[in-house]
N, C-alpha and C positions, 0 to 999 in steps of 0.2 A: 684209715688213711682218706683224705679228700683229695680228688686231682682238679685243679684247677686249670680252666682254659688260658691262653696268652692276655687274652682281651679281660677276663675276672682278675687275673694279677695285677695287669695295668691299674683295673678301677680301685682294686682293694688297695693298692700301694698309693695312689692318687687319696683316696678317701681317709687313710691314715695319714697322710701328710699333711692334709686340710685341719684333719683334729688336732694333730700336735701344734698345728700354727695357732689354732682358736686358746690352746691351751696353754700355751707358751705366754700369750699375749695377754690372756686374764690373770695369770701367776702374776707377770709383772705388774699388771693395775693394781692386782692386790698387793703386791710389796709397797708400790707408791703410797695408798691410801694408809697403810699400815706404817711407814714409816713418817708421814705425816701427821699422824695420829699421836705418835711416839715423841715426836718434836713439840707438840702443841701441849703434852701431857707434862712435860718437864718443867 
């Protein structure tokens, strides 16, 4: 098991939060594009 310092924990948490925000935003963009394509195809 790895022991992390308090600074490392804070850094890791902020990195994971930033990655999650980017991922959610990208997923939202993809859903919008797909829904536009779906409407245009029908």
